[in-house]
Biopython code that builds the backbone (N, CA, C, O; Angstrom):
import numpy as np
from Bio.PDB.StructureBuilder import StructureBuilder

atoms = [
    (1, "MET", "N", (8.870, -16.012, 1.781)),
    (1, "MET", "CA", (9.304, -14.678, 1.426)),
    (1, "MET", "C", (8.691, -13.684, 2.400)),
    (1, "MET", "O", (7.529, -13.811, 2.787)),
    (2, "SER", "N", (9.472, -12.711, 2.785)),
    (2, "SER", "CA", (8.994, -11.680, 3.700)),
    (2, "SER", "C", (8.340, -10.552, 2.907)),
    (2, "SER", "O", (8.815, -10.168, 1.839)),
    (3, "ASN", "N", (7.259, -10.039, 3.443)),
    (3, "ASN", "CA", (6.588, -8.898, 2.844)),
    (3, "ASN", "C", (6.312, -7.909, 3.954)),
    (3, "ASN", "O", (5.611, -8.231, 4.914)),
    (4, "HIS", "N", (6.853, -6.712, 3.838)),
    (4, "HIS", "CA", (6.755, -5.735, 4.912)),
    (4, "HIS", "C", (5.320, -5.396, 5.291)),
    (4, "HIS", "O", (5.013, -5.267, 6.476)),
    (5, "LEU", "N", (4.436, -5.250, 4.308)),
    (5, "LEU", "CA", (3.050, -4.911, 4.614)),
    (5, "LEU", "C", (2.370, -6.058, 5.353)),
    (5, "LEU", "O", (1.705, -5.838, 6.365)),
    (6, "PHE", "N", (2.535, -7.292, 4.847)),
    (6, "PHE", "CA", (1.913, -8.420, 5.526)),
    (6, "PHE", "C", (2.539, -8.633, 6.898)),
    (6, "PHE", "O", (1.830, -8.925, 7.861)),
    (7, "ASP", "N", (3.860, -8.492, 7.001)),
    (7, "ASP", "CA", (4.525, -8.653, 8.300)),
    (7, "ASP", "C", (4.015, -7.634, 9.315)),
    (7, "ASP", "O", (3.841, -7.964, 10.488)),
    (8, "ALA", "N", (3.776, -6.406, 8.878)),
    (8, "ALA", "CA", (3.235, -5.378, 9.776)),
    (8, "ALA", "C", (1.822, -5.745, 10.209)),
    (8, "ALA", "O", (1.453, -5.549, 11.367)),
    (9, "PHE", "N", (1.038, -6.271, 9.290)),
    (9, "PHE", "CA", (-0.321, -6.695, 9.619)),
    (9, "PHE", "C", (-0.280, -7.844, 10.618)),
    (9, "PHE", "O", (-1.005, -7.830, 11.612)),
    (10, "ARG", "N", (0.571, -8.843, 10.357)),
    (10, "ARG", "CA", (0.665, -10.013, 11.230)),
    (10, "ARG", "C", (1.168, -9.624, 12.618)),
    (10, "ARG", "O", (0.748, -10.212, 13.614)),
    (11, "ALA", "N", (2.053, -8.650, 12.692)),
    (11, "ALA", "CA", (2.590, -8.220, 13.983)),
    (11, "ALA", "C", (1.510, -7.632, 14.879)),
    (11, "ALA", "O", (1.666, -7.617, 16.100)),
    (12, "ARG", "N", (0.428, -7.152, 14.299)),
    (12, "ARG", "CA", (-0.670, -6.570, 15.081)),
    (12, "ARG", "C", (-1.626, -7.639, 15.609)),
    (12, "ARG", "O", (-2.544, -7.336, 16.371)),
    (13, "VAL", "N", (-1.409, -8.883, 15.202)),
    (13, "VAL", "CA", (-2.261, -9.982, 15.664)),
    (13, "VAL", "C", (-1.759, -10.422, 17.034)),
    (13, "VAL", "O", (-0.776, -11.155, 17.138)),
    (14, "THR", "N", (-2.434, -9.973, 18.069)),
    (14, "THR", "CA", (-2.008, -10.299, 19.428)),
    (14, "THR", "C", (-2.697, -11.549, 19.959)),
    (14, "THR", "O", (-2.183, -12.199, 20.869)),
    (15, "ALA", "N", (-3.838, -11.886, 19.408)),
    (15, "ALA", "CA", (-4.586, -13.052, 19.869)),
    (15, "ALA", "C", (-5.260, -13.718, 18.668)),
    (15, "ALA", "O", (-6.210, -13.160, 18.120)),
    (16, "PRO", "N", (-4.790, -14.905, 18.243)),
    (16, "PRO", "CA", (-5.352, -15.563, 17.065)),
    (16, "PRO", "C", (-6.846, -15.831, 17.157)),
    (16, "PRO", "O", (-7.520, -15.893, 16.128)),
    (17, "GLN", "N", (-7.376, -15.992, 18.353)),
    (17, "GLN", "CA", (-8.802, -16.282, 18.507)),
    (17, "GLN", "C", (-9.665, -15.023, 18.433)),
    (17, "GLN", "O", (-10.893, -15.110, 18.412)),
    (18, "ARG", "N", (-9.029, -13.860, 18.393)),
    (18, "ARG", "CA", (-9.761, -12.589, 18.341)),
    (18, "ARG", "C", (-10.493, -12.449, 17.004)),
    (18, "ARG", "O", (-9.973, -12.842, 15.960)),
    (19, "LEU", "N", (-11.686, -11.893, 17.044)),
    (19, "LEU", "CA", (-12.514, -11.723, 15.857)),
    (19, "LEU", "C", (-11.910, -10.671, 14.923)),
    (19, "LEU", "O", (-11.620, -9.549, 15.337)),
    (20, "LEU", "N", (-11.727, -11.046, 13.678)),
    (20, "LEU", "CA", (-11.255, -10.116, 12.654)),
    (20, "LEU", "C", (-12.440, -9.478, 11.947)),
    (20, "LEU", "O", (-12.478, -8.262, 11.758)),
    (21, "MET", "N", (-13.411, -10.304, 11.554)),
    (21, "MET", "CA", (-14.593, -9.758, 10.884)),
    (21, "MET", "C", (-15.773, -10.714, 11.031)),
    (21, "MET", "O", (-15.618, -11.922, 11.215)),
    (22, "ARG", "N", (-16.946, -10.122, 10.941)),
    (22, "ARG", "CA", (-18.196, -10.881, 10.916)),
    (22, "ARG", "C", (-18.993, -10.352, 9.724)),
    (22, "ARG", "O", (-19.116, -9.142, 9.530)),
    (23, "THR", "N", (-19.523, -11.266, 8.944)),
    (23, "THR", "CA", (-20.255, -10.870, 7.746)),
    (23, "THR", "C", (-21.729, -10.651, 8.061)),
    (23, "THR", "O", (-22.216, -11.050, 9.120)),
    (24, "ASP", "N", (-22.428, -10.016, 7.133)),
    (24, "ASP", "CA", (-23.860, -9.780, 7.300)),
    (24, "ASP", "C", (-24.645, -11.082, 7.429)),
    (24, "ASP", "O", (-25.702, -11.117, 8.058)),
    (25, "ASP", "N", (-24.115, -12.164, 6.823)),
    (25, "ASP", "CA", (-24.829, -13.442, 6.903)),
    (25, "ASP", "C", (-24.420, -14.274, 8.116)),
    (25, "ASP", "O", (-24.791, -15.442, 8.229)),
    (26, "GLY", "N", (-23.645, -13.660, 9.032)),
    (26, "GLY", "CA", (-23.327, -14.310, 10.296)),
    (26, "GLY", "C", (-22.031, -15.100, 10.344)),
    (26, "GLY", "O", (-21.696, -15.663, 11.386)),
    (27, "ARG", "N", (-21.292, -15.154, 9.239)),
    (27, "ARG", "CA", (-20.005, -15.861, 9.269)),
    (27, "ARG", "C", (-18.994, -15.047, 10.056)),
    (27, "ARG", "O", (-19.009, -13.817, 10.024)),
    (28, "SER", "N", (-18.111, -15.748, 10.766)),
    (28, "SER", "CA", (-17.069, -15.099, 11.548)),
    (28, "SER", "C", (-15.704, -15.551, 11.053)),
    (28, "SER", "O", (-15.538, -16.684, 10.601)),
    (29, "LEU", "N", (-14.733, -14.658, 11.142)),
    (29, "LEU", "CA", (-13.362, -14.962, 10.764)),
    (29, "LEU", "C", (-12.459, -14.396, 11.845)),
    (29, "LEU", "O", (-12.497, -13.199, 12.130)),
    (30, "THR", "N", (-11.649, -15.256, 12.445)),
    (30, "THR", "CA", (-10.712, -14.795, 13.469)),
    (30, "THR", "C", (-9.368, -14.453, 12.810)),
    (30, "THR", "O", (-9.142, -14.755, 11.638)),
    (31, "TYR", "N", (-8.502, -13.830, 13.574)),
    (31, "TYR", "CA", (-7.162, -13.544, 13.069)),
    (31, "TYR", "C", (-6.426, -14.838, 12.750)),
    (31, "TYR", "O", (-5.701, -14.918, 11.758)),
    (32, "GLY", "N", (-6.613, -15.846, 13.586)),
    (32, "GLY", "CA", (-5.990, -17.143, 13.326)),
    (32, "GLY", "C", (-6.494, -17.765, 12.036)),
    (32, "GLY", "O", (-5.715, -18.322, 11.263)),
    (33, "ASP", "N", (-7.812, -17.669, 11.800)),
    (33, "ASP", "CA", (-8.385, -18.149, 10.539)),
    (33, "ASP", "C", (-7.752, -17.421, 9.360)),
    (33, "ASP", "O", (-7.386, -18.036, 8.359)),
    (34, "MET", "N", (-7.629, -16.108, 9.493)),
    (34, "MET", "CA", (-7.051, -15.293, 8.420)),
    (34, "MET", "C", (-5.625, -15.737, 8.118)),
    (34, "MET", "O", (-5.249, -15.876, 6.954)),
    (35, "LEU", "N", (-4.828, -15.961, 9.165)),
    (35, "LEU", "CA", (-3.437, -16.375, 8.947)),
    (35, "LEU", "C", (-3.380, -17.733, 8.249)),
    (35, "LEU", "O", (-2.612, -17.919, 7.305)),
    (36, "ALA", "N", (-4.191, -18.672, 8.713)),
    (36, "ALA", "CA", (-4.172, -20.020, 8.138)),
    (36, "ALA", "C", (-4.694, -20.031, 6.703)),
    (36, "ALA", "O", (-4.077, -20.629, 5.822)),
    (37, "ARG", "N", (-5.824, -19.374, 6.469)),
    (37, "ARG", "CA", (-6.431, -19.415, 5.138)),
    (37, "ARG", "C", (-5.640, -18.610, 4.118)),
    (37, "ARG", "O", (-5.547, -19.008, 2.957)),
    (38, "SER", "N", (-5.066, -17.482, 4.534)),
    (38, "SER", "CA", (-4.249, -16.719, 3.577)),
    (38, "SER", "C", (-2.971, -17.483, 3.251)),
    (38, "SER", "O", (-2.462, -17.376, 2.135)),
    (39, "ALA", "N", (-2.441, -18.255, 4.204)),
    (39, "ALA", "CA", (-1.266, -19.087, 3.929)),
    (39, "ALA", "C", (-1.611, -20.180, 2.913)),
    (39, "ALA", "O", (-0.825, -20.458, 2.008)),
    (40, "GLN", "N", (-2.784, -20.797, 3.063)),
    (40, "GLN", "CA", (-3.216, -21.824, 2.106)),
    (40, "GLN", "C", (-3.359, -21.238, 0.710)),
    (40, "GLN", "O", (-2.926, -21.839, -0.274)),
    (41, "LEU", "N", (-3.971, -20.062, 0.630)),
    (41, "LEU", "CA", (-4.143, -19.420, -0.672)),
    (41, "LEU", "C", (-2.802, -19.003, -1.269)),
    (41, "LEU", "O", (-2.593, -19.147, -2.474)),
    (42, "ALA", "N", (-1.897, -18.492, -0.447)),
    (42, "ALA", "CA", (-0.561, -18.112, -0.938)),
    (42, "ALA", "C", (0.147, -19.334, -1.506)),
    (42, "ALA", "O", (0.784, -19.258, -2.556)),
    (43, "HIS", "N", (0.036, -20.454, -0.813)),
    (43, "HIS", "CA", (0.642, -21.694, -1.298)),
    (43, "HIS", "C", (0.027, -22.092, -2.648)),
    (43, "HIS", "O", (0.741, -22.495, -3.566)),
    (44, "ALA", "N", (-1.296, -21.974, -2.758)),
    (44, "ALA", "CA", (-1.965, -22.301, -4.021)),
    (44, "ALA", "C", (-1.499, -21.377, -5.145)),
    (44, "ALA", "O", (-1.322, -21.821, -6.279)),
    (45, "LEU", "N", (-1.301, -20.101, -4.838)),
    (45, "LEU", "CA", (-0.799, -19.167, -5.850)),
    (45, "LEU", "C", (0.578, -19.602, -6.347)),
    (45, "LEU", "O", (0.827, -19.654, -7.551)),
    (46, "VAL", "N", (1.458, -19.909, -5.415)),
    (46, "VAL", "CA", (2.818, -20.324, -5.773)),
    (46, "VAL", "C", (2.775, -21.625, -6.576)),
    (46, "VAL", "O", (3.493, -21.768, -7.565)),
    (47, "GLN", "N", (1.935, -22.571, -6.154)),
    (47, "GLN", "CA", (1.804, -23.834, -6.887)),
    (47, "GLN", "C", (1.242, -23.621, -8.291)),
    (47, "GLN", "O", (1.457, -24.440, -9.184)),
    (48, "SER", "N", (0.522, -22.514, -8.479)),
    (48, "SER", "CA", (-0.030, -22.178, -9.803)),
    (48, "SER", "C", (0.962, -21.422, -10.665)),
    (48, "SER", "O", (0.637, -21.018, -11.782)),
    (49, "GLY", "N", (2.171, -21.227, -10.156)),
    (49, "GLY", "CA", (3.214, -20.585, -10.942)),
    (49, "GLY", "C", (3.430, -19.117, -10.648)),
    (49, "GLY", "O", (4.224, -18.470, -11.331)),
    (50, "VAL", "N", (2.749, -18.569, -9.653)),
    (50, "VAL", "CA", (2.921, -17.156, -9.299)),
    (50, "VAL", "C", (4.230, -16.994, -8.537)),
    (50, "VAL", "O", (4.474, -17.683, -7.546)),
    (51, "ALA", "N", (5.060, -16.082, -9.007)),
    (51, "ALA", "CA", (6.355, -15.789, -8.379)),
    (51, "ALA", "C", (6.338, -14.357, -7.852)),
    (51, "ALA", "O", (5.499, -13.554, -8.262)),
    (52, "PRO", "N", (7.255, -14.036, -6.950)),
    (52, "PRO", "CA", (7.324, -12.657, -6.441)),
    (52, "PRO", "C", (7.406, -11.640, -7.587)),
    (52, "PRO", "O", (8.192, -11.794, -8.522)),
    (53, "GLY", "N", (6.589, -10.620, -7.490)),
    (53, "GLY", "CA", (6.551, -9.579, -8.510)),
    (53, "GLY", "C", (5.519, -9.814, -9.598)),
    (53, "GLY", "O", (5.168, -8.887, -10.328)),
    (54, "ASP", "N", (5.026, -11.045, -9.717)),
    (54, "ASP", "CA", (3.984, -11.328, -10.705)),
    (54, "ASP", "C", (2.682, -10.644, -10.309)),
    (54, "ASP", "O", (2.411, -10.409, -9.132)),
    (55, "ARG", "N", (1.884, -10.333, -11.327)),
    (55, "ARG", "CA", (0.571, -9.740, -11.075)),
    (55, "ARG", "C", (-0.505, -10.825, -11.084)),
    (55, "ARG", "O", (-0.499, -11.744, -11.903)),
    (56, "VAL", "N", (-1.427, -10.673, -10.135)),
    (56, "VAL", "CA", (-2.600, -11.560, -10.061)),
    (56, "VAL", "C", (-3.814, -10.667, -10.258)),
    (56, "VAL", "O", (-4.153, -9.868, -9.385)),
    (57, "ALA", "N", (-4.471, -10.804, -11.412)),
    (57, "ALA", "CA", (-5.673, -10.020, -11.704)),
    (57, "ALA", "C", (-6.851, -10.700, -11.011)),
    (57, "ALA", "O", (-7.043, -11.910, -11.127)),
    (58, "VAL", "N", (-7.634, -9.902, -10.292)),
    (58, "VAL", "CA", (-8.733, -10.451, -9.494)),
    (58, "VAL", "C", (-10.014, -9.694, -9.820)),
    (58, "VAL", "O", (-10.116, -8.488, -9.599)),
    (59, "GLN", "N", (-10.990, -10.430, -10.352)),
    (59, "GLN", "CA", (-12.291, -9.845, -10.666)),
    (59, "GLN", "C", (-13.347, -10.647, -9.914)),
    (59, "GLN", "O", (-13.944, -11.581, -10.450)),
    (60, "VAL", "N", (-13.562, -10.263, -8.667)),
    (60, "VAL", "CA", (-14.511, -10.948, -7.788)),
    (60, "VAL", "C", (-15.315, -9.910, -7.021)),
    (60, "VAL", "O", (-14.921, -8.750, -6.906)),
    (61, "GLU", "N", (-16.445, -10.355, -6.502)),
    (61, "GLU", "CA", (-17.248, -9.488, -5.644)),
    (61, "GLU", "C", (-16.498, -9.232, -4.337)),
    (61, "GLU", "O", (-15.651, -10.028, -3.932)),
    (62, "LYS", "N", (-16.811, -8.134, -3.696)),
    (62, "LYS", "CA", (-16.230, -7.827, -2.390)),
    (62, "LYS", "C", (-16.702, -8.876, -1.392)),
    (62, "LYS", "O", (-17.897, -9.152, -1.285)),
    (63, "SER", "N", (-15.752, -9.459, -0.662)),
    (63, "SER", "CA", (-16.088, -10.528, 0.276)),
    (63, "SER", "C", (-14.904, -10.775, 1.197)),
    (63, "SER", "O", (-13.798, -10.306, 0.929)),
    (64, "PRO", "N", (-15.129, -11.509, 2.283)),
    (64, "PRO", "CA", (-13.993, -11.905, 3.126)),
    (64, "PRO", "C", (-12.964, -12.712, 2.334)),
    (64, "PRO", "O", (-11.762, -12.584, 2.566)),
    (65, "GLU", "N", (-13.431, -13.538, 1.407)),
    (65, "GLU", "CA", (-12.506, -14.336, 0.604)),
    (65, "GLU", "C", (-11.622, -13.446, -0.270)),
    (65, "GLU", "O", (-10.456, -13.768, -0.498)),
    (66, "ALA", "N", (-12.165, -12.335, -0.759)),
    (66, "ALA", "CA", (-11.369, -11.402, -1.553)),
    (66, "ALA", "C", (-10.273, -10.774, -0.691)),
    (66, "ALA", "O", (-9.154, -10.573, -1.162)),
    (67, "VAL", "N", (-10.585, -10.466, 0.562)),
    (67, "VAL", "CA", (-9.573, -9.932, 1.487)),
    (67, "VAL", "C", (-8.491, -10.983, 1.717)),
    (67, "VAL", "O", (-7.303, -10.662, 1.726)),
    (68, "LEU", "N", (-8.899, -12.238, 1.903)),
    (68, "LEU", "CA", (-7.925, -13.312, 2.106)),
    (68, "LEU", "C", (-7.034, -13.485, 0.880)),
    (68, "LEU", "O", (-5.837, -13.742, 1.013)),
    (69, "LEU", "N", (-7.606, -13.348, -0.299)),
    (69, "LEU", "CA", (-6.811, -13.451, -1.528)),
    (69, "LEU", "C", (-5.823, -12.291, -1.623)),
    (69, "LEU", "O", (-4.682, -12.485, -2.043)),
    (70, "TYR", "N", (-6.243, -11.102, -1.241)),
    (70, "TYR", "CA", (-5.323, -9.961, -1.222)),
    (70, "TYR", "C", (-4.144, -10.256, -0.289)),
    (70, "TYR", "O", (-2.988, -10.049, -0.656)),
    (71, "LEU", "N", (-4.447, -10.740, 0.913)),
    (71, "LEU", "CA", (-3.387, -11.058, 1.869)),
    (71, "LEU", "C", (-2.496, -12.192, 1.355)),
    (71, "LEU", "O", (-1.287, -12.187, 1.586)),
    (72, "ALA", "N", (-3.084, -13.147, 0.668)),
    (72, "ALA", "CA", (-2.307, -14.237, 0.086)),
    (72, "ALA", "C", (-1.339, -13.712, -0.969)),
    (72, "ALA", "O", (-0.197, -14.164, -1.049)),
    (73, "CYS", "N", (-1.796, -12.764, -1.773)),
    (73, "CYS", "CA", (-0.903, -12.151, -2.765)),
    (73, "CYS", "C", (0.271, -11.475, -2.075)),
    (73, "CYS", "O", (1.415, -11.606, -2.510)),
    (74, "LEU", "N", (-0.013, -10.755, -1.003)),
    (74, "LEU", "CA", (1.068, -10.132, -0.244)),
    (74, "LEU", "C", (2.053, -11.179, 0.247)),
    (74, "LEU", "O", (3.265, -11.017, 0.109)),
    (75, "ARG", "N", (1.528, -12.250, 0.820)),
    (75, "ARG", "CA", (2.379, -13.307, 1.370)),
    (75, "ARG", "C", (3.240, -13.946, 0.291)),
    (75, "ARG", "O", (4.385, -14.318, 0.551)),
    (76, "ALA", "N", (2.700, -14.078, -0.919)),
    (76, "ALA", "CA", (3.436, -14.698, -2.020)),
    (76, "ALA", "C", (4.347, -13.700, -2.732)),
    (76, "ALA", "O", (5.112, -14.079, -3.618)),
    (77, "GLY", "N", (4.265, -12.431, -2.348)),
    (77, "GLY", "CA", (5.078, -11.407, -3.001)),
    (77, "GLY", "C", (4.515, -10.955, -4.328)),
    (77, "GLY", "O", (5.203, -10.296, -5.107)),
    (78, "ALA", "N", (3.261, -11.307, -4.592)),
    (78, "ALA", "CA", (2.626, -10.954, -5.865)),
    (78, "ALA", "C", (1.934, -9.597, -5.759)),
    (78, "ALA", "O", (1.685, -9.089, -4.665)),
    (79, "VAL", "N", (1.636, -9.034, -6.907)),
    (79, "VAL", "CA", (0.922, -7.770, -6.994)),
    (79, "VAL", "C", (-0.551, -8.079, -7.224)),
    (79, "VAL", "O", (-0.902, -8.743, -8.200)),
    (80, "PHE", "N", (-1.405, -7.608, -6.343)),
    (80, "PHE", "CA", (-2.852, -7.810, -6.424)),
    (80, "PHE", "C", (-3.417, -6.733, -7.338)),
    (80, "PHE", "O", (-3.286, -5.543, -7.053)),
    (81, "LEU", "N", (-4.046, -7.147, -8.440)),
    (81, "LEU", "CA", (-4.623, -6.212, -9.402)),
    (81, "LEU", "C", (-6.141, -6.366, -9.367)),
    (81, "LEU", "O", (-6.688, -7.243, -10.036)),
    (82, "PRO", "N", (-6.836, -5.513, -8.584)),
    (82, "PRO", "CA", (-8.288, -5.640, -8.508)),
    (82, "PRO", "C", (-8.954, -5.081, -9.763)),
    (82, "PRO", "O", (-8.589, -4.015, -10.260)),
    (83, "LEU", "N", (-9.932, -5.823, -10.257)),
    (83, "LEU", "CA", (-10.675, -5.407, -11.448)),
    (83, "LEU", "C", (-12.161, -5.352, -11.104)),
    (83, "LEU", "O", (-12.701, -6.262, -10.475)),
    (84, "ASN", "N", (-12.794, -4.297, -11.518)),
    (84, "ASN", "CA", (-14.222, -4.109, -11.277)),
    (84, "ASN", "C", (-15.007, -5.232, -11.951)),
    (84, "ASN", "O", (-14.719, -5.610, -13.086)),
    (85, "THR", "N", (-15.998, -5.757, -11.239)),
    (85, "THR", "CA", (-16.801, -6.841, -11.809)),
    (85, "THR", "C", (-17.698, -6.368, -12.958)),
    (85, "THR", "O", (-18.266, -7.191, -13.675)),
    (86, "ALA", "N", (-17.828, -5.070, -13.135)),
    (86, "ALA", "CA", (-18.665, -4.530, -14.211)),
    (86, "ALA", "C", (-17.872, -4.248, -15.490)),
    (86, "ALA", "O", (-18.453, -3.798, -16.477)),
    (87, "TYR", "N", (-16.554, -4.503, -15.496)),
    (87, "TYR", "CA", (-15.778, -4.253, -16.708)),
    (87, "TYR", "C", (-16.284, -5.106, -17.858)),
    (87, "TYR", "O", (-16.672, -6.259, -17.673)),
    (88, "THR", "N", (-16.274, -4.527, -19.037)),
    (88, "THR", "CA", (-16.698, -5.217, -20.254)),
    (88, "THR", "C", (-15.516, -6.010, -20.821)),
    (88, "THR", "O", (-14.372, -5.761, -20.438)),
    (89, "PRO", "N", (-15.772, -6.957, -21.722)),
    (89, "PRO", "CA", (-14.665, -7.704, -22.325)),
    (89, "PRO", "C", (-13.578, -6.818, -22.952)),
    (89, "PRO", "O", (-12.397, -7.115, -22.773)),
    (90, "PRO", "N", (-13.923, -5.742, -23.680)),
    (90, "PRO", "CA", (-12.844, -4.897, -24.206)),
    (90, "PRO", "C", (-11.996, -4.248, -23.092)),
    (90, "PRO", "O", (-10.778, -4.121, -23.226)),
    (91, "GLU", "N", (-12.647, -3.849, -22.010)),
    (91, "GLU", "CA", (-11.899, -3.266, -20.895)),
    (91, "GLU", "C", (-10.983, -4.305, -20.258)),
    (91, "GLU", "O", (-9.840, -4.007, -19.913)),
    (92, "LEU", "N", (-11.488, -5.514, -20.106)),
    (92, "LEU", "CA", (-10.657, -6.574, -19.530)),
    (92, "LEU", "C", (-9.474, -6.899, -20.434)),
    (92, "LEU", "O", (-8.361, -7.101, -19.948)),
    (93, "ARG", "N", (-9.703, -6.950, -21.742)),
    (93, "ARG", "CA", (-8.598, -7.191, -22.680)),
    (93, "ARG", "C", (-7.524, -6.127, -22.519)),
    (93, "ARG", "O", (-6.335, -6.441, -22.564)),
    (94, "TYR", "N", (-7.925, -4.872, -22.331)),
    (94, "TYR", "CA", (-6.953, -3.796, -22.124)),
    (94, "TYR", "C", (-6.124, -4.069, -20.868)),
    (94, "TYR", "O", (-4.894, -4.041, -20.914)),
    (95, "PHE", "N", (-6.801, -4.332, -19.745)),
    (95, "PHE", "CA", (-6.073, -4.557, -18.492)),
    (95, "PHE", "C", (-5.172, -5.783, -18.569)),
    (95, "PHE", "O", (-4.034, -5.750, -18.102)),
    (96, "PHE", "N", (-5.677, -6.865, -19.158)),
    (96, "PHE", "CA", (-4.859, -8.072, -19.262)),
    (96, "PHE", "C", (-3.650, -7.839, -20.160)),
    (96, "PHE", "O", (-2.548, -8.304, -19.865)),
    (97, "GLY", "N", (-3.864, -7.113, -21.261)),
    (97, "GLY", "CA", (-2.749, -6.824, -22.164)),
    (97, "GLY", "C", (-1.735, -5.891, -21.547)),
    (97, "GLY", "O", (-0.532, -6.049, -21.757)),
    (98, "ASP", "N", (-2.207, -4.920, -20.789)),
    (98, "ASP", "CA", (-1.307, -3.947, -20.178)),
    (98, "ASP", "C", (-0.555, -4.538, -18.985)),
    (98, "ASP", "O", (0.657, -4.359, -18.860)),
    (99, "ALA", "N", (-1.273, -5.239, -18.116)),
    (99, "ALA", "CA", (-0.673, -5.735, -16.873)),
    (99, "ALA", "C", (0.020, -7.087, -17.043)),
    (99, "ALA", "O", (0.904, -7.433, -16.259)),
    (100, "GLU", "N", (-0.373, -7.846, -18.055)),
    (100, "GLU", "CA", (0.174, -9.181, -18.279)),
    (100, "GLU", "C", (0.194, -10.014, -16.990)),
    (100, "GLU", "O", (1.257, -10.442, -16.541)),
    (101, "PRO", "N", (-0.982, -10.239, -16.401)),
    (101, "PRO", "CA", (-1.011, -11.005, -15.157)),
    (101, "PRO", "C", (-0.571, -12.448, -15.363)),
    (101, "PRO", "O", (-0.816, -13.041, -16.413)),
    (102, "ARG", "N", (0.075, -12.998, -14.355)),
    (102, "ARG", "CA", (0.459, -14.410, -14.380)),
    (102, "ARG", "C", (-0.782, -15.285, -14.178)),
    (102, "ARG", "O", (-0.878, -16.393, -14.707)),
    (103, "LEU", "N", (-1.738, -14.749, -13.390)),
    (103, "LEU", "CA", (-2.922, -15.516, -13.047)),
    (103, "LEU", "C", (-4.115, -14.578, -13.001)),
    (103, "LEU", "O", (-3.986, -13.424, -12.593)),
    (104, "VAL", "N", (-5.279, -15.070, -13.419)),
    (104, "VAL", "CA", (-6.530, -14.323, -13.331)),
    (104, "VAL", "C", (-7.468, -15.124, -12.438)),
    (104, "VAL", "O", (-7.672, -16.320, -12.650)),
    (105, "VAL", "N", (-8.036, -14.452, -11.436)),
    (105, "VAL", "CA", (-9.015, -15.072, -10.540)),
    (105, "VAL", "C", (-10.315, -14.330, -10.742)),
    (105, "VAL", "O", (-10.350, -13.102, -10.663)),
    (106, "CYS", "N", (-11.405, -15.074, -11.006)),
    (106, "CYS", "CA", (-12.706, -14.435, -11.204)),
    (106, "CYS", "C", (-13.796, -15.277, -10.580)),
    (106, "CYS", "O", (-13.616, -16.462, -10.302)),
    (107, "ASP", "N", (-14.946, -14.627, -10.365)),
    (107, "ASP", "CA", (-16.112, -15.344, -9.847)),
    (107, "ASP", "C", (-16.614, -16.331, -10.874)),
    (107, "ASP", "O", (-17.592, -17.036, -10.627)),
]
sb = StructureBuilder()
sb.init_structure("model")
sb.init_model(0)
sb.init_chain("A")
sb.init_seg("    ")
for serial, (resi, resn, name, xyz) in enumerate(atoms, 1):
    if name == "N":
        sb.init_residue(resn, " ", resi, " ")
    sb.init_atom(name, np.array(xyz, "f"), 0.0, 1.0, " ", f" {name:<3s}", serial, name[0])
structure = sb.get_structure()
């Protein structure tokens, strides 16, 4: 499935070996890594039953993996619903009831 936002992002990738990000702990991620890993995650989302337009609720710490999951949602045509890791159970029940996510990803 084509996604205009992801396609625009991918079009800016001129060199797959170019560094996309480096973490404080020294890990590196290239554009090529991002394309490959977000494709794997998008495939996993689809295999888990996520269809275009479905919401994926995500309650994880900020990390390169969270960025990859966001990009995977775009690739799968899903809606990425970020949830603060400090939300209480009643707050989460509200968001889950309101958004009716197809899938919930948490730490």
